[in-house]
N, C-alpha and C positions, 0 to 999 in steps of 0.2 A: 120060510113062512111059519114053521113050527115054533121058532123062537118068538116071532111076533105074536102068535096065538097064545103062547104061554104068558108073555108079558101082559097082554090085554086081559087075560083071565086073572092074573095075580094082582094087577093094578086097574080095577074096573072104572075108577073115576078120578079125573083130574079136577082140582078146584082152584079157581082164581079167588082166593080168600078175601083179600082187602088191599087197599093202598092207603098211604098217608103222605102228607107233604107239609113242609113248613119253611118259612123264610128265616134264615139264621146267618148272621155275619155277612150280609149281602149275597148269600147263596140260597138257591132254591133246592132243598133236599127232598127227594122223592124215594119212597120205599114201597116195593111190591112184595106181597106174601102169597105164595102158592103152596099147594100140597097135593100129593098123589096118594090117594087112599090105597092101603091102610096106614102106611107108616113113613112116608117121605115128605119132608118139608124143605122149601127153598125160599130164598130172599134175594131180591135184586135191589141195589141202591144206585140211584142216579143223582148226581150233583151238578146243577147248572150254576156256574160261578158268575159273580158280578150281576146278579139278577135283581132288577127293581121290582118291588112288590106290586102285584096286579091281582085283580079279581077275575072271576070267570074261568078258572083253570080246571075245576073239578072234572068236567066231562072229558076234557082233552087228556088229562092225566089218566083217567079211567080207561080211555081207549088206547093210550100208549101201553098200558098193562095188558090189554087184550092181545097185542102183537108180541109184547115181551114174553108172554107166557108160552109161546110156541117153542122157545128155546128149551123149555123144561118138558112140555107135553111130548115132544118128539122122542124123549128118552124111553117112554113106555108105550106111546101111541094108544093111550087109554080110550075105550069106546065111548066114554061120556065126559063132557066138559061141563062142570057146574060153575056158573058165574054168580058169586055171592057179593062181589065188590060193588056192583051197581046195576042199574036197570038197563037192559038191552032189548029194544023192541024188535019186531019181525024184520024190519029193514037192516038192523044191526046184525042180527043172526045170519041173514042172507049174505051180508057184506063179509062177515067173519068167515063163513064157510067158503066163500069164493076165494078169499085170500089164502085159506088153508089148501083147498083143492088145486088151485092154479099156482099159488106161490111155492107149494111144497112138492111139486111134481117130481123134482129131482130126488128128493128124500124118499118118496114112494118107490120110484124106479130103482134106486140103488139098494134099497132094503127089500125089494120084491114084495111090496105091500099092495094088496088088492083093495084100494080105497073106494072102488066102485061097487063093492058088495053091499047088499041091503043092510041097513042099520049100522053102517060102518062107524058113523059118528053122530051122536046126539048132543046137542047143546041145550043145556037146561038153565033157566034163569027164573028164580023165584023172588028176586029182590024187587021191591015195589018203589024204591027211592029213585025217582026220575031226576036226571041231571039236565040243566038247561044248556042251550046252544050259545056259544060265544058270539056276541053281536058287537063286540068292540070295533069301532071304526078307526082303522090304522092310517098312518100317513101314506097317501097314494104314491109318494115318491120312494117310500121305503122298500128296498129289495133285500131279502135275506138269501145268502148263498151258502149252502152246505159245502164246506171245503174238503174235497178229497185231495189225495196226494199225487194223482196222476195228471195226464195231459189234458183231460177234459175240463177240469175246474178253471185253469188259466184262460181257456178259450171262452168259457161262460163269463168270467170276470171282465175280460176285455170287450166282449160283445155288449155287456150291460153297462159298461163305463159311459156315463153320460152326465153332463152338468146338472141335469134335473134329477138323476137317480141318487139316492142315498144308499150306498152299498154296505150292508151289514153281513156278518158271517158267523158261522159256528163250526166248531170242530169237536167230534166225539173221540175221546181218548187219543189226544193229539200225538202225531209222530213228527219227526223233524221236517219231513217233506211238506206236510200240511202247514206247519207253522211258517215255513219259508215262503210257501205260495201265498199265504194270507198277508205276510209282511210285504212281499214284492207287489202284490195286488193292491196294497194300500186300502184295505177295507176300513170303513169308518169305525164300526163297532165289531169286535170279535168276541164271541161268547165261547168259553171253553166248557165242555161237558165231560164229566167222568162217569163211567158206567161199570159197576162191579157185579158180575154174575156170581152166583153162589158157587164157591169152590167144590161143594158136594156134587154139583152137576158133572164136572169133569171126572170125578172119581166114579160116579154112576155110569157115565158113558164107557169108561174103560172096563168096569166090572160086569154090568149086566145090560146096560141100556143100548138103545139104538142111537144113531147119530146121522147127521146129514144137513143139507142146505135149508135155510129158512129165508123168507122174503125180507132181507135186511133193509131194502129201500122202503118197504112198507113201514118198518119201524122208524126210519129216518123221516118219513113223511109225517107221521104222527108227532114225532119229537119236534119237527120244524114248525108245526102249528103253535106249540107252546112257546118256542123261542121267538117266533114272529110276533106273538102277542106281547112278549116281554120287551122286544126291540121296536115295537110300534111299526112293524113292516106289513104291508098289505099284499106282497107277492113273495113267493119262494121260488128261486130260480135253480132248479136241479140241472145236472149235466147229462141228461139222458138222450141218446142219439137214436137214429132210425134203426140201426142194426139190432137194437134190443127187442125189436118186434119179431125177429126170426127165431123159431123154436129149434131145439137140438135133436130130439128123437121122439118117436111115438112109443107109448107104453099103454097097454090095455085099450088100444084104439084112440087114445087121446095124446095130443102133442104136449111134450114136456119142454118148458122154456126156462133155462137157468136165469134169464134176465127178466122174467115176467113182471116183477115189481118195479121195473124201469120202463116197461112197455107202454104204448099209447092206450092199450086196453086198461091197464091199471091206473094210469093218469086220469082217464075219463071217469072210471069207477070211483076213484078216491075223491076227485073234485065234486062229483055229483052227490056222493054221500056226505062229504064235508059241508057243502053249502046248506044242506038240509038238517044235518044232525050235529056238526062239530063247530065249525067257525065260518059264519056266514060271509064275512068280509075279507077272508084270506084265500088267495088263489095259488095253487101249485102249478107250475109250468116248466118247460124246458126250452131255452132259446136255441138249443142244438138239436131239437127234436127232428127236424127235417133234413139234417145233415148226415151224409154218409161218413163212415170211418175215414175215408180218404180225404174228404173235405175238411173234417176236423183236424186231421194231422197236417194238412196243408196250411191251415191257419196257425196251428201250434208251431210249425217249423219256422215261422217268422217271429215268434215270440221268444227271442233268444235269452231274454233275462230270466226265463224260467227253466232253461234247458239243463242247468247243472243242479237243480234242486228237486225236480219232479221225480216220482217213483211210482210206476204203475204195476209193479210186481205184487200180486196178492199174497205170495208166500211171506213177504216182508210185513204184512199187516195181520197175520194170523195171531190169535190170542196166545199170549205167552212168549211171542217172538220179539226179540229186541233188535233184530237185524235191520239195518237201514240201507241195504244195498240190493241191487238187482240179482236175483238168483241165477238168471241166464238159462234156466232149465224148464220153466213152466210155459204154458200156452200164452199167457199174457206177455211175458218177456219176448218170446219169439214173434208174436203178432206186432207189438209196438216196434220192435227192431226192424221187422220187414217193411212196415209202412214208412217209418222215418228214413230208412235207407234210401228210398227213392227221392227224398228231398235233401237229406244232409250228407249222405255218403259215408263210407267206412271210417275215415279219419275222425270226423266230428263225432260219430257214434261211439268210437273207442273212448272218447273223453267222458261219455255218459255211462256206457256199459262196462268199460275196462277190458273188453274182449270183443272179438268178432264171432258172434253167435252162429253165423252161417258156416263156420268151420267145424262145428260140433256134429259129428256123424250120429251121435246118440239121439239127436233131435229129428231125425228123418221121419220116424213114425208120427211124430207130433205135427210136422209140416204137412204130411199126407192127410192128417185129420183136418187141419185148417183149410186145405184147398179141396176137400171133399173126395179124396182118393181112398180113404180108409175109414171104416166105422162111421162116426158122426161127428159133428162139430163139438169141440171140447166144451165141458161145462165151465165156461169162463166168460167174462165180458170182452168178447172179441168181435171183429167185423163179420159180415155175412160170408158164407162160403163163396158166393158169386164174386164178391168184391175181393176177398182174399186171393181167389184164383186169378183175378184180373191183375192185381199187384204182383203176384208171383210170376206170372207169364211175362209181364213187362220187365221185371228185374232179370229174369232168365235170359231174355233177348239181349239185354244191355250188359250182362255179366262178362267181364274180361279177367276176373280173378280166379285162377285155377283152384285156390284154396276154399272158395265158396261152395262147399260140397252140397249144401242144402238146395242150392239153385240148379243142381244137375239131375234131380230126380224126375 
């Protein structure tokens, strides 16, 4: 806590300075500028490729910057955020504070930050330039699908496949798995987005700054409104499942949920705010919202055309990582392996994972976390403890392989 206190005293104000954008060579180029007083400056550049020129993007881009800035604000946890880039009314300030306090619970927990203390965060906005709500009427058949590289996106694509739906997609900083899923899914329009965080941020994190989880799906939600506008899509179909509603651990008497920005609470909050202040005619939803992890895996297990290309390991998607393989050591790998094992079996899974993860004794503590026998559910996008335990007990009863050490705990 002393470190946090020192940083907050040294860097009293974070500033969202400005944003700019222009259409160039069929690309939409967006730049955000931030600074942390007294002496730190940062710049993010986002390029949306093959973008047709459209009006009414200012407010959407401004709000994208509000979420983007959290990647930099978390480095010093400055007690004041000054928004100079645009006007944010009282609804906007309430929305932003909720995204910070709910979506960054893991960050507060891991850095032992008392975010409930009086005057922890002030959001200051003196800009008088009001930005208008996007009222563009998009094609009602147009569905935009944010393409992830895991098992959930293929399920969403196939659920939304309908002769009347026009399936568009976008990928942020694409990896091989995402491109392959989009190709196999035969999306009509695929928009590629590149995002370059300021390299000074990584140096700051290593040297003096704080680090931790930010609500990435909130960023994707704001980005999707821009791309939905560009692709004339009226709906955005995310792949958020029921298990995202379950929190991980309590901190300072409040629940911390790693997946909060995928939860039904966030979905309702975002849609309500968006309809009033962002994009009146674009809806965000999830066709897998009421599905359990087991139900999603059951559907995915039948989608064999995706089995050799999907990759749900988050270690493979970390910034700076070029690996395109399952690590076989993280909660996501173990969880996906466990659920798919009940449908595909060991031999088919070996073709995907290249190994039998159940034979790794080092993963015993992780398995105990997944099934609620140790500590709390890992900070990852995994199923609920109740369902994890159900699948584990089912596999344990069926297990006839003496090498499956993890199924003997």
